[in-house]
DODO-74390 format. One line per field, with one value per residue (C-alpha): residue number from 0; residue in one letter; x, y, z negated. Coordinates in Angstrom, 1 decimal, decimal comma. Layout:
<lumkes>
k <- c(NUM ...)
r <- c(A ...)
xx <- c(X ...)
yy <- c(Y ...)
zz <- c(Z ...)
</lumkes>
This chain:
<lumkes>
k <- c(0 1 2 3 4 5 6 7 8 9 10 11 12 13 14 15 16 17 18 19 20 21 22 23 24 25 26 27 28 29 30 31 32 33 34 35 36 37 38 39 40 41 42 43 44 45 46 47 48 49 50 51 52 53 54 55 56 57 58 59 60 61 62 63 64 65 66 67 68 69 70 71 72 73 74 75 76 77 78 79 80 81 82 83 84 85 86 87 88 89 90 91 92 93 94 95 96 97 98 99 100 101 102 103 104 105 106 107 108 109 110 111 112 113 114 115 116 117 118 119 120 121 122 123 124 125 126 127 128 129 130 131 132 133 134 135 136 137 138 139 140 141 142 143 144 145 146 147 148 149 150 151 152 153 154 155 156 157 158)
r <- c(M R N E R G F T L I E L L A I I V I L G I M A A I A I P I V G Q I I N H S K A D A H L S N A R Q M L H A G K M A Y A N G Y M P E S E Y S G E R S Y T M E D L I K E G F L D G K I A N P S I T S T F G G S D S Y D P D E S L V V V Y V T D D T F I F K V N L S V A G E Y R I F N E P Q T L E Q I S R D V F T E D F K N E L N L K)
xx <- c(-3,3 -3,3 0,4 -0,5 2,5 2,7 5,2 8,1 9,2 12,0 9,5 7,3 9,9 11,7 8,0 7,7 11,3 10,5 7,3 9,4 11,9 9,2 7,1 10,4 10,8 7,3 6,4 8,9 7,9 4,0 4,5 6,5 3,8 1,6 3,9 3,8 0,1 -0,1 2,4 0,1 -3,0 -1,2 -0,2 -3,9 -5,1 -2,6 -3,8 -8,0 -7,5 -5,5 -8,2 -10,6 -8,4 -8,7 -12,5 -13,0 -10,9 -12,6 -16,1 -14,8 -14,2 -11,4 -10,2 -9,1 -6,1 -2,5 0,4 3,7 2,1 0,0 -3,6 -4,6 -6,9 -7,0 -8,7 -10,9 -11,7 -12,7 -14,8 -16,8 -17,5 -18,3 -15,6 -14,4 -17,0 -15,3 -11,9 -9,5 -8,8 -5,3 -3,7 -1,1 -3,3 -1,7 1,7 3,1 4,9 1,6 -1,1 -4,0 -7,1 -7,1 -4,9 -5,2 -7,7 -5,9 -2,4 -2,9 -3,3 -3,8 -1,7 -2,6 0,2 -0,8 1,6 0,3 -2,2 -0,6 -2,4 0,1 -1,8 0,3 -0,8 0,9 -0,8 0,2 -0,9 -2,0 0,9 3,3 4,6 3,8 4,0 6,3 8,9 7,1 3,6 3,7 2,4 0,4 3,3 5,6 3,4 5,8 7,1 10,6 9,2 7,8 9,8 12,8 10,5 7,6 9,8 11,4 7,8 6,5 10,1 10,8 13,7)
yy <- c(62,8 60,7 59,5 55,4 53,3 49,7 46,7 47,3 44,5 43,6 42,8 41,0 39,0 38,1 37,0 34,5 33,0 32,5 30,7 28,4 27,6 27,0 24,6 22,7 21,8 20,9 18,8 15,8 16,0 15,6 12,8 10,9 11,5 10,0 7,1 6,3 6,7 4,1 1,8 2,2 1,5 -1,9 -2,8 -2,2 -4,1 -6,9 -6,6 -7,0 -10,4 -11,8 -10,9 -12,4 -15,6 -15,7 -15,0 -18,1 -20,3 -19,5 -20,2 -23,3 -22,8 -25,2 -24,5 -27,0 -24,7 -25,7 -23,5 -25,3 -28,0 -26,1 -24,9 -21,4 -19,2 -17,3 -14,5 -16,0 -19,0 -15,7 -13,9 -17,0 -18,0 -14,2 -13,4 -10,5 -8,2 -8,3 -8,3 -5,6 -2,7 -2,2 1,5 1,4 1,7 4,1 2,1 0,8 -2,3 -4,2 -1,9 -3,8 -2,4 -5,1 -8,1 -11,6 -13,7 -17,1 -15,8 -13,6 -15,7 -16,2 -19,6 -20,9 -23,1 -25,3 -26,6 -28,4 -25,8 -23,2 -21,4 -18,7 -16,5 -15,2 -13,2 -12,4 -10,2 -10,4 -8,2 -9,6 -12,8 -9,8 -9,1 -9,8 -7,2 -9,2 -12,0 -14,6 -14,5 -12,6 -12,4 -9,5 -8,2 -8,5 -7,0 -3,3 -1,5 -3,4 -6,6 -5,2 -6,7 -5,2 -4,7 -3,5 -0,7 0,3 1,2 2,9 4,7 4,0 4,8)
zz <- c(7,7 4,5 3,8 3,8 2,8 4,5 4,9 6,9 9,2 7,5 4,2 6,1 7,7 4,2 3,1 6,5 5,4 1,5 2,5 5,0 2,4 0,3 2,5 3,5 -0,2 -0,8 2,4 1,4 -2,2 -1,3 0,8 -1,8 -3,7 -1,5 -1,0 -5,1 -5,0 -2,2 -4,2 -7,6 -5,4 -4,4 -8,0 -9,3 -6,4 -7,9 -11,1 -9,9 -8,0 -10,8 -13,3 -10,6 -10,8 -14,3 -14,7 -11,6 -13,8 -17,3 -15,1 -14,1 -10,4 -9,5 -5,8 -3,1 -1,8 -3,4 -3,8 -4,4 -6,1 -8,4 -8,1 -6,3 -5,8 -1,9 -1,7 0,6 -2,3 -4,5 -2,5 -1,3 -5,1 -5,8 -8,0 -5,7 -3,9 -0,5 1,2 -0,8 1,3 2,4 0,8 3,3 6,6 8,2 8,1 11,3 9,5 8,6 9,9 8,5 7,3 4,2 3,0 4,5 2,8 3,4 2,1 -0,6 -3,4 -7,4 -8,5 -11,9 -13,6 -16,1 -18,9 -22,1 -23,3 -21,4 -18,5 -16,6 -13,9 -10,9 -7,7 -4,3 -1,8 2,1 4,3 7,7 7,8 8,4 5,2 1,2 -1,4 -3,8 -3,2 -5,1 -7,6 -10,2 -13,9 -14,9 -17,1 -14,1 -11,9 -11,2 -8,2 -9,6 -7,9 -4,5 -1,3 0,1 3,5 1,5 -0,5 2,9 4,3 1,9 1,6 -2,0 -3,8)
</lumkes>
């Protein structure tokens, strides 16, 4: 009979404990990465809608809707006129707070402020009338994680 060497029970238990510790550290980090990716996807969607509003304005399309006395394009306006292919998907579809698979097409909007020769475009996205992504419409330069609503930050567990 040959002398075969293997692992002792203590060595196997030590390996299992080490793997458990590594998993306990990695799982929350992966969850945080996923939430930050969802937040970045919301920001990208806001930029996409803002650019669609700029294209609509540049092509001479003036919407009927108004927001706070200024002209605004709803997502529905931009879809009807062909500036968006369809409803923009909500990256947080697994959320319990909003839970909708797309943004609200009537509440998500691009607002156009016109003063003298200056045009300012701002955007805000709304999820199924439940909550808005930003407290107020934001310009392209302002779109960032810093301007998310507190409800939305809590939804994605952003610190």
